[in-house]
C-alpha positions in Angstrom: -56.0 -191.1 -6.2 -56.5 -188.0 -4.1 -57.0 -188.4 -0.4 -60.7 -187.8 0.6 -61.2 -184.5 2.5 -62.6 -186.2 5.6 -59.6 -188.6 5.8 -57.2 -185.7 5.2 -58.8 -183.6 8.0 -58.6 -186.6 10.4 -54.9 -187.2 9.5 -54.0 -183.5 9.9 -55.8 -183.4 13.2 -53.9 -186.4 14.6 -50.6 -184.9 13.3 -51.5 -181.6 15.1 -51.9 -183.5 18.4 -48.7 -185.5 18.1 -46.0 -182.9 17.5 -43.3 -183.9 20.0 -43.1 -180.7 22.0 -46.0 -180.4 24.4 -46.4 -176.7 23.8 -46.8 -177.3 20.0 -49.2 -180.2 20.7 -51.4 -177.7 22.5 -51.1 -174.9 20.0 -51.5 -177.0 16.9 -54.4 -179.0 18.3 -56.2 -175.9 19.3 -55.7 -174.5 15.8 -56.8 -177.7 14.1 -60.0 -177.9 16.2 -60.9 -174.3 15.5 -59.9 -173.9 11.8 -59.3 -177.1 9.8 -62.8 -177.7 8.7 -63.0 -174.2 7.2 -59.7 -174.2 5.3 -59.6 -174.4 1.6 -57.7 -177.3 -0.1 -54.9 -174.9 -0.9 -54.7 -173.8 2.8 -54.7 -177.5 3.8 -51.7 -178.0 1.5 -49.9 -175.2 3.4 -50.9 -176.6 6.8 -49.8 -180.1 5.7 -46.4 -178.7 4.7 -46.2 -176.6 7.9 -46.6 -179.8 10.0 -43.5 -181.2 8.3 -41.4 -178.3 9.8 -39.3 -178.8 13.0 -41.1 -178.1 16.3 -38.4 -175.7 17.5 -38.8 -173.6 14.3 -42.6 -173.7 14.6 -42.5 -172.6 18.2 -40.2 -169.7 17.4 -42.4 -168.6 14.5 -45.6 -168.8 16.5 -44.2 -167.1 19.5 -42.8 -164.3 17.3 -39.1 -164.9 18.3 -38.2 -165.5 14.6 -40.1 -164.3 11.5 -41.9 -167.2 9.8 -41.0 -168.0 6.1 -43.2 -166.1 3.7 -45.2 -169.1 2.6 -46.3 -169.8 6.2 -46.6 -166.2 7.5 -50.4 -165.7 7.3 -51.1 -169.1 8.7 -48.6 -168.7 11.6 -50.3 -165.4 12.4 -53.7 -167.2 12.5 -52.3 -170.0 14.7 -50.8 -167.5 17.1 -54.2 -165.6 17.2 -56.4 -168.7 17.7 -58.1 -168.3 21.1 -57.8 -170.9 23.7 -61.2 -172.6 23.9 -60.4 -175.0 26.7 
């Protein structure tokens, strides 16, 4: 049985906040708060897979130190461009 959308959004939001590296907690939480509700199911699949990636890799991708893999490139660009609303 597929996970209900509201449950999935809550799960992804919590995973965004509990990354392991404080910088990634902040970046991913900010993105989740700003964008998750508006993502399509296909984009949520990509975000879910992205959250499985290593924080060190994610940080390098978001900071532009290393190019992100093709399947994540657009989303990584959006994460990096998400304004700080705090």
